[in-house]
N, C-alpha and C positions, 0 to 999 in steps of 0.2 A: 241442197246445194247452195253454197254461198255465192253471192254476186261479187265479181271482181271489180274493185274500185280502180278507176283510172284517173291519173292526174291530167288536167287539161294543159294543152301546149302553152297557153297564155302564161302559165307559171314559170316555164323554162327561162324566158328572157329576164324575168324578174330576178330569179336566182342568179343567172349568169351575170347580170349587171350589178347586183348588190351584195353577193356573198363574200364576206370578209375572208373566209377560209380559201375560197377559189382565188381571190385576188392576191392573197398573201402567198399561196403556193405558186402561182404564176410568176410573181415577182421574185420569189426565192429561187425558182428554177432558172429564171433568166439571169439573175445575179450570179448564181453558181456557175452557169456556163461561161459567163464573162470572166470570172476569176479563174476558172479551170483553164481557159484558153491563155490567159496572161501568165499563169504559173507553169504551164506545160513545158516550156524550155528548161525549167529546173527539175522536171520530173515529179512535180507535186500537184495535188488537186487542192481545191479550196478547202475541202474537209481536212486534208492532211495538214495544211497550213494552220487552220484553226486549232487542230489537235496539238500540233507542236507549240503553238502560241500559248495554249492553255497549260503547257508544261514548263513554260519559261518563267520560273519562280525560284526564289532562294531555297525553298524546301520542296523537294519533289512531292507532288500531290498523290493522294490515293486514287485508285481507279474510280471509286464511288464518287469522290468529289469532282472529278473530271466529267463523269457521266452526268452529274447534276448540273454543272456549269454549262455543258453543251446541250442539255435537254435530250440526252440519248440514253438508251438502256445500256446496262453494263455489258451485255453480250455484244452489242454493236461496237462499243468502245474497245472491247477485247479484240474483236476481229480487226478493227482499224489499227490497233497498236501492234498486232502481229506483223502486219505489212511493214510498218515503220521499223519494227524490231529486226526483221529480216534484212532491211536496208542499212542497219547499223545506226539509225537515227534516234532510237529510243531503246532503253533496256528496262526490264521489269525486275524490281528488287523486293525482297521480303521486308516488310516494315519491322524494324528492330524492336519497336515498343509493343506491337501487336502482330504476331506472326500470321494471323489470319488475313491481314491486309497486305495489299501489294502497292508499292510506290512506283510511280512511272517517272523514270529519270531520262531527261533529254541528254544525249551524248554530245561530245564536242562536235561530231559530224552533224548532229541534229541542230546544234546551235549555229553552226556555219550555214546550213541549209536555210534556217530561219532568217539569219542575217542577210543572206542573198535574196530571199523572197520578200523581205519587208519593203524595200523600195518599189518593187513591182506591185505589191499590195497597195502601198500608199498612192501610187499614181492611178491605179485602176479604181481605187476607192474615191479619189478626188474627182475623177471623170463621172463616176456614178452619182456622186452628190450634186454635181453641176446639172445633171439631167433632171433633177427634181427641184429646179430653181422655182422660186415662188412659194416653196414649202419649207418650213423650218425643219431642217434635218434633225435637230435636237428634239423637237416635238414628235417627229416621226419615230425616232428611237424610243422616246418615252411611251408612245402609244403601243409600239411593238412589244416593249418590255411588259406593259400592262397586260397584254394578251397572253404573254408567256408566263 
């Protein structure tokens, strides 16, 4: 019979206080809630705003390129797109050059929703940046990009 190893409690506060993953997740959830609340009057979540923003380009992107940009798997992007598609904010089109690919097209209603959401995002973002005063937000963004 093997002896069960146990981790001493003393390790728990060390992980709690130093774990980059835990702190990044907590910050991400807190920021997500803040942006969700700000965008709620427009009927958008922060994830939907980010997804619409990722489609705001001259040439509609492929599903795969959006998934890569947002660090999401394709099935999650597909599910999120379906919600926006039902609302008429996005349409999915077959890629004319490669029929195996799908292009994600932001509709005029989607562009309008994004234009209405942007000032709210801008204000909410500015408030969040002020909360990390004393820290270079550009250095913070670079560090987060390095982790991703």
